[in-house]
N, C-alpha and C positions, 0 to 999 in steps of 0.2 A: 871427731864428732860423738855423742851421746846417744847412744842406742837409748828411745824408748820404750821403759814399758810397760804394757798393758796393767793397769791397778785390777788389787782387786776387788771381789765385789761380794757383798752374802746372797747365800740362793737358800732355799728350804729344801729342805734332803729329807723325807717322805722312809720310815720306818714300816715292818712288817708288823704286827699287833705286839706290841705288850714287849720290842726289841731294841726300844731307842737306848737302855745305857749302854747295849753291849755295842750297837750301832755307834754311839758316842765316842764308848772307848776305842775300837776300831778305827775310827776316822780319826782321833787323835793319832792312836799309834801309826798310821798311815801318813803323818805329817801335814795334816791340813785342822785349819781353825776349825773351833768349831763349837756357836753361842747354843750347850742346849737346856733350857730354861725347867727348872726345880721347882716348887714351891711346895711347903709340909703336908701329911695330911693327919686328920683325926680320922683316924680307924675302930672303926666298932671293935674288928677281930683281933688284939693282942700281937700276935705272929705276924698281923699279915701289914703291908709299905708300911711306911710312915712319911715317904717324900715320891711324888713325884709328877711326874710330866707335864707342865704346865699346855703345852700342846699335844696330846696325846698323840704319835704318832709322827709326830714331826722336829726337825730340827734344824740349826743357821747353821748355816758353811758357807768359810769364807774362805775362795780361790777364784783363779782364772780360769776360766771353761774354754779360752782360746790354748789354752797351756795343756788342764791336765786333760782335756778331753770329757763330754759327756758322760759316755762310757762304763769309765770310772765307776759312779756311785751304782748306775745300772746295775751296775755286775758283781757288788761289793756284798758280804755279807749281810744280812740281816736287813738289807734295803732297799727298795721298794723306788727309788728314783730318786729323780730331783721331778717337783714341781714345776710341769709348763701351762705357759698362758700365750695365748697365741702360736702352740706349737715350737716356741724358744725358752728355754728356760727363765722360772719369773727370777728378777732380782728385787734383793728389797733395799729397798735405801737404810744408810747409815742409823737415819735420826730415827728410825723408825727401831730397831734394833736394837737401838739406844733406851729407846721409850719403853719396853717391853725390860728393856732387863731394871730398870728403875721402877717400873710395876712389879716386878717380881720381889726385888728389893725394899721392898713397903710391905710385899706378904711376907717374906720370911721377921721383918721387924716384928709386925701384926700375927704372929705366931700362924699363920695360914692365912687360909681367905674368912671376911668373918660372912653370917650367916645373919640373914635379913630380917627386921623386926616386925616384920610379915607377919600378918596371918589370915589363914586361909578363907576366904570369901572379901576381906577389905579394898573398900573401894579405897582407888587410885586413878590418880592425870601423870598422865606422860606427861613428863616437864622441857622434852630438848627430843629433838629426829627428825625425822618424813613420820610421827605419829601427834605430834608436840599436840595440847588441847582434848586428846585420847581420854575416854571417859576408860578405867576397866578398872577388872577385880581380879581379884593376885589369885594365882592360882594352887605354884609351887615353887621353893626353892630348885636349880637343877645342881645333884651334887655333882662336886667338885667343882665348882664353878663360882663364878659371878651372875649369872644368867639368871631368870627365873623367868616362871611360866605364867602369862595373865593372859583374861580372857578379854578382850579386848571387844568393845561393847558400838557396833556397829550402827548403822542406819534401819531403818524395820527392828532395832533390843531387841537384833540378834550377838551374841556370842560369837568371838573367833578365837581358838589359844594363839600365843604369839609369844614366842624364846624372845627374849630382851634382855638387855645390860641392868639390874638393878636398881645402878645411880641416874639410873634415869627417870626413874617411876619419884610419886610423893605422893604424900596420905593427903587426898580431896577433903574440901578444907570440910568443920564439923555440917554448915550450913546447904550445903550437896549435899553429901553424903543422907540428910535423914531426907531432903527431900525430894533424893532417889527413893530411898526407901516408901518414900510416903507415897509416893507413884505409882510405883510395884504392889503394893496396898490394896491401890484404888484400882487396881485390874485385871 
């Protein structure tokens, strides 16, 4: 009779602040399979790190929880334990880890995260997602991420700040932007 062995799965391991790299090294030295996605940085200070975590404070670890036990990760130096959902360690699908690895590879190939070419105050439209079709005004790119902050135009011409992936935005067609500007001047 062949003994069935549970398959290993990916989990999210939290690190203590700014201790991702040392936790990664310690986890690997302990025999764990670790995926710690990093990206190139363009620091202003020449002595600052030139590589940083894609997900600050987090990394992925592949293990068989039933064999290793959760407490190993809770008591590991520089660790803040596994991420839990509903009281259980949150398993991450292999496809998700591969997609993250592919995206990190693209960022490395591009030489780092690309800055968006929107200007503060520029009129945009959200083209996908929960806010598809909403008008927004560009506010700022968030440092070290592919996310930006926009001011989302709500009913009654109230603007609410929203952090969103830059890829979900597009420039508002000139005619629409001009009409909005004309309406503002008239008000």
